[in-house]
MDAnalysis code that builds the backbone (N, CA, C; Angstrom):
import MDAnalysis as mda
import numpy as np

u = mda.Universe.empty(264, n_residues=88, atom_resindex=np.repeat(np.arange(88), 3), trajectory=True)
u.add_TopologyAttr("name", ["N", "CA", "C"] * 88)
u.add_TopologyAttr("resid", np.arange(1, 89))
u.add_TopologyAttr("resname", ["UNK", "UNK", "UNK", "UNK", "UNK", "UNK", "UNK", "UNK", "UNK", "UNK", "UNK", "UNK", "UNK", "UNK", "UNK", "UNK", "UNK", "UNK", "UNK", "UNK", "UNK", "UNK", "UNK", "UNK", "UNK", "UNK", "UNK", "UNK", "UNK", "UNK", "UNK", "UNK", "UNK", "UNK", "UNK", "UNK", "UNK", "UNK", "UNK", "UNK", "UNK", "UNK", "UNK", "UNK", "UNK", "UNK", "UNK", "UNK", "UNK", "UNK", "UNK", "UNK", "UNK", "UNK", "UNK", "UNK", "UNK", "UNK", "UNK", "UNK", "UNK", "UNK", "UNK", "UNK", "UNK", "UNK", "UNK", "UNK", "UNK", "UNK", "UNK", "UNK", "UNK", "UNK", "UNK", "UNK", "UNK", "UNK", "UNK", "UNK", "UNK", "UNK", "UNK", "UNK", "UNK", "UNK", "UNK", "UNK"])
u.atoms.positions = np.array([
    [6.625, -17.077, -12.422],
    [7.292, -15.925, -13.008],
    [6.405, -15.267, -14.059],
    [5.790, -16.083, -14.936],
    [4.947, -15.501, -15.980],
    [3.730, -14.824, -15.381],
    [3.163, -15.396, -14.334],
    [2.009, -14.778, -13.677],
    [2.406, -13.457, -13.055],
    [3.570, -13.415, -12.455],
    [4.044, -12.181, -11.834],
    [4.256, -11.090, -12.879],
    [4.805, -11.431, -14.023],
    [5.028, -10.435, -15.070],
    [3.720, -9.897, -15.618],
    [2.721, -10.754, -15.768],
    [1.457, -10.296, -16.346],
    [0.638, -9.460, -15.374],
    [0.935, -9.520, -14.085],
    [0.213, -8.676, -13.133],
    [0.915, -7.355, -12.892],
    [2.185, -7.249, -13.260],
    [2.935, -6.020, -13.015],
    [3.101, -5.162, -14.261],
    [3.209, -5.783, -15.417],
    [3.504, -5.063, -16.649],
    [2.434, -5.349, -17.695],
    [2.320, -4.462, -18.684],
    [1.346, -4.655, -19.755],
    [1.728, -5.851, -20.618],
    [0.746, -6.678, -20.924],
    [0.954, -7.764, -21.869],
    [0.576, -7.253, -23.262],
    [0.808, -8.056, -24.291],
    [0.415, -7.646, -25.639],
    [-1.092, -7.465, -25.733],
    [-1.840, -8.286, -25.016],
    [-3.295, -8.142, -24.998],
    [-3.703, -6.820, -24.345],
    [-3.063, -6.461, -23.234],
    [-3.351, -5.184, -22.573],
    [-2.998, -4.021, -23.487],
    [-1.871, -4.126, -24.160],
    [-1.426, -3.043, -25.043],
    [-2.382, -2.886, -26.227],
    [-2.868, -4.016, -26.746],
    [-3.788, -3.958, -27.886],
    [-5.100, -3.287, -27.510],
    [-5.515, -3.391, -26.256],
    [-6.750, -2.749, -25.812],
    [-6.614, -1.236, -25.723],
    [-5.401, -0.723, -25.767],
    [-5.174, 0.718, -25.642],
    [-4.861, 1.381, -26.976],
    [-5.106, 0.684, -28.077],
    [-4.846, 1.215, -29.415],
    [-6.161, 1.695, -30.023],
    [-6.139, 2.882, -30.638],
    [-7.349, 3.388, -31.287],
    [-7.438, 2.838, -32.710],
    [-8.550, 3.049, -33.418],
    [-8.714, 2.481, -34.763],
    [-7.672, 2.962, -35.774],
    [-7.047, 4.111, -35.519],
    [-6.029, 4.622, -36.432],
    [-4.654, 4.013, -36.177],
    [-4.517, 3.185, -35.143],
    [-3.243, 2.553, -34.839],
    [-2.409, 3.315, -33.835],
    [-2.889, 4.440, -33.351],
    [-2.161, 5.216, -32.351],
    [-2.589, 4.835, -30.944],
    [-1.941, 5.450, -29.972],
    [-2.292, 5.194, -28.580],
    [-3.533, 5.999, -28.237],
    [-4.554, 5.335, -27.751],
    [-5.828, 5.984, -27.446],
    [-5.746, 6.702, -26.104],
    [-6.348, 7.891, -26.000],
    [-6.411, 8.536, -24.685],
    [-7.342, 7.745, -23.776],
    [-6.959, 7.600, -22.531],
    [-7.730, 6.797, -21.581],
    [-8.716, 7.699, -20.852],
    [-9.958, 7.275, -20.800],
    [-10.993, 8.023, -20.091],
    [-10.864, 7.710, -18.607],
    [-10.590, 8.727, -17.811],
    [-10.404, 8.545, -16.371],
    [-11.699, 8.882, -15.643],
    [-12.542, 7.891, -15.401],
    [-13.814, 8.124, -14.734],
    [-14.018, 7.205, -13.536],
    [-12.974, 6.574, -13.031],
    [-13.164, 5.634, -11.935],
    [-13.657, 6.310, -10.666],
    [-13.010, 7.387, -10.258],
    [-13.342, 8.026, -8.989],
    [-14.118, 9.314, -9.188],
    [-14.575, 9.567, -10.396],
    [-15.215, 10.847, -10.675],
    [-16.727, 10.684, -10.753],
    [-17.431, 11.468, -9.972],
    [-18.890, 11.528, -10.046],
    [-19.265, 12.986, -10.211],
    [-19.449, 13.392, -11.423],
    [-19.717, 14.783, -11.732],
    [-20.967, 14.841, -12.603],
    [-22.027, 15.500, -12.144],
    [-23.248, 15.553, -12.956],
    [-23.060, 16.305, -14.272],
    [-22.025, 17.128, -14.376],
    [-21.788, 17.859, -15.618],
    [-21.278, 16.960, -16.738],
    [-20.846, 15.745, -16.399],
    [-20.391, 14.827, -17.445],
    [-21.519, 14.453, -18.394],
    [-22.765, 14.585, -17.944],
    [-23.904, 14.295, -18.812],
    [-24.015, 15.325, -19.938],
    [-23.469, 16.514, -19.750],
    [-23.512, 17.581, -20.753],
    [-22.167, 17.715, -21.452],
    [-21.562, 16.619, -21.819],
    [-20.236, 16.650, -22.442],
    [-20.299, 17.315, -23.813],
    [-19.181, 17.839, -24.245],
    [-19.110, 18.518, -25.536],
    [-19.179, 17.507, -26.682],
    [-19.462, 18.006, -27.867],
    [-19.579, 17.159, -29.049],
    [-18.209, 16.975, -29.689],
    [-17.962, 15.798, -30.218],
    [-16.710, 15.544, -30.921],
    [-16.973, 14.582, -32.075],
    [-16.090, 14.622, -33.057],
    [-16.213, 13.730, -34.209],
    [-15.783, 12.323, -33.815],
    [-16.533, 11.325, -34.239],
    [-16.209, 9.943, -33.923],
    [-15.014, 9.451, -34.727],
    [-14.300, 8.468, -34.193],
    [-13.141, 7.927, -34.893],
    [-13.465, 6.637, -35.651],
    [-14.737, 6.245, -35.687],
    [-15.198, 5.105, -36.479],
    [-16.270, 5.587, -37.449],
    [-16.512, 4.875, -38.537],
    [-17.573, 5.303, -39.461],
    [-18.966, 5.278, -38.830],
    [-19.174, 4.420, -37.837],
    [-20.507, 4.301, -37.236],
    [-20.575, 4.803, -35.805],
    [-19.555, 5.438, -35.303],
    [-19.569, 5.920, -33.926],
    [-18.188, 6.303, -33.443],
    [-17.911, 5.995, -32.186],
    [-16.635, 6.379, -31.579],
    [-16.167, 5.271, -30.636],
    [-14.877, 4.949, -30.690],
    [-14.278, 3.965, -29.790],
    [-13.451, 4.713, -28.753],
    [-13.769, 4.480, -27.492],
    [-13.016, 5.113, -26.413],
    [-12.400, 4.033, -25.535],
    [-11.311, 4.389, -24.874],
    [-10.619, 3.483, -23.969],
    [-10.859, 3.957, -22.548],
    [-11.388, 3.089, -21.705],
    [-11.711, 3.445, -20.327],
    [-10.861, 2.622, -19.375],
    [-10.369, 3.281, -18.341],
    [-9.605, 2.573, -17.322],
    [-10.584, 1.881, -16.380],
    [-10.407, 0.570, -16.161],
    [-11.328, -0.181, -15.312],
    [-10.779, -0.419, -13.914],
    [-9.479, -0.501, -13.751],
    [-8.872, -0.600, -12.422],
    [-7.642, 0.282, -12.382],
    [-7.318, 0.760, -11.206],
    [-6.120, 1.572, -11.031],
    [-5.027, 0.724, -10.407],
    [-3.761, 1.088, -10.654],
    [-2.688, 0.356, -9.987],
    [-2.765, 0.584, -8.479],
    [-2.422, -0.435, -7.719],
    [-2.461, -0.267, -6.265],
    [-1.270, 0.573, -5.823],
    [-1.472, 1.333, -4.794],
    [-0.408, 2.190, -4.275],
    [0.542, 1.409, -3.382],
    [1.686, 1.999, -3.110],
    [2.668, 1.350, -2.253],
    [3.445, 2.415, -1.503],
    [3.925, 2.066, -0.333],
    [4.780, 2.968, 0.422],
    [6.204, 2.805, -0.083],
    [6.894, 3.910, -0.253],
    [8.274, 3.864, -0.712],
    [9.190, 4.091, 0.482],
    [10.182, 3.230, 0.631],
    [11.153, 3.371, 1.710],
    [12.467, 3.862, 1.120],
    [13.278, 4.466, 1.942],
    [14.560, 4.998, 1.507],
    [15.429, 3.871, 0.948],
    [15.958, 4.091, -0.238],
    [16.812, 3.132, -0.938],
    [16.123, 1.789, -1.188],
    [14.823, 1.813, -1.282],
    [14.056, 0.621, -1.616],
    [13.239, 0.936, -2.863],
    [12.890, -0.047, -3.593],
    [12.080, 0.159, -4.789],
    [10.604, 0.231, -4.446],
    [9.815, 0.386, -5.456],
    [8.367, 0.364, -5.281],
    [7.824, -0.853, -6.028],
    [6.713, -1.364, -5.558],
    [6.109, -2.529, -6.197],
    [5.545, -2.140, -7.559],
    [5.805, -2.966, -8.562],
    [5.287, -2.705, -9.897],
    [3.868, -3.237, -9.991],
    [2.949, -2.377, -10.369],
    [1.569, -2.788, -10.597],
    [1.090, -2.124, -11.874],
    [0.009, -2.617, -12.421],
    [-0.523, -2.039, -13.649],
    [-2.023, -1.862, -13.518],
    [-2.565, -1.026, -14.370],
    [-4.010, -0.849, -14.428],
    [-4.552, -1.673, -15.588],
    [-5.866, -1.811, -15.649],
    [-6.490, -2.488, -16.777],
    [-7.444, -1.523, -17.466],
    [-7.620, -1.730, -18.756],
    [-8.498, -0.871, -19.543],
    [-9.414, -1.733, -20.394],
    [-10.451, -1.113, -20.916],
    [-11.330, -1.781, -21.881],
    [-11.726, -0.756, -22.928],
    [-12.045, -1.235, -24.120],
    [-12.481, -0.344, -25.188],
    [-13.985, -0.473, -25.359],
    [-14.634, 0.673, -25.501],
    [-16.082, 0.728, -25.633],
    [-16.409, 1.411, -26.952],
    [-17.264, 0.794, -27.756],
    [-17.726, 1.394, -29.010],
    [-19.087, 2.034, -28.775],
    [-19.161, 3.345, -28.955],
    [-20.417, 4.077, -28.841],
    [-20.955, 4.298, -30.243],
    [-22.153, 3.816, -30.511],
    [-22.723, 3.985, -31.844],
    [-23.388, 5.346, -31.956],
    [-23.417, 5.857, -33.154],
    [-24.044, 7.151, -33.417],
    [-25.008, 6.987, -34.584],
    [-26.024, 7.773, -34.579],
    [-26.926, 7.732, -35.712],
    [-28.260, 7.431, -35.268],
])
């Protein structure tokens, strides 16, 4: 039961990985299926850390499921990781 819950829903560890340094919910960088050469020329932004910027990246997507009439859908979750980019 505990294994099933941790694969379908966010655990406290998963939730903690999605928090920014200010204590709010961090925006997730969606780059799993995107291959765009223009991403190399991204715009400039102020970092949220004194020495750089912490971003949250999605590492896996939830698996899809077929929905049947009057049936539920399988609960799945994605995983994320936080990356600290140094500046200076």
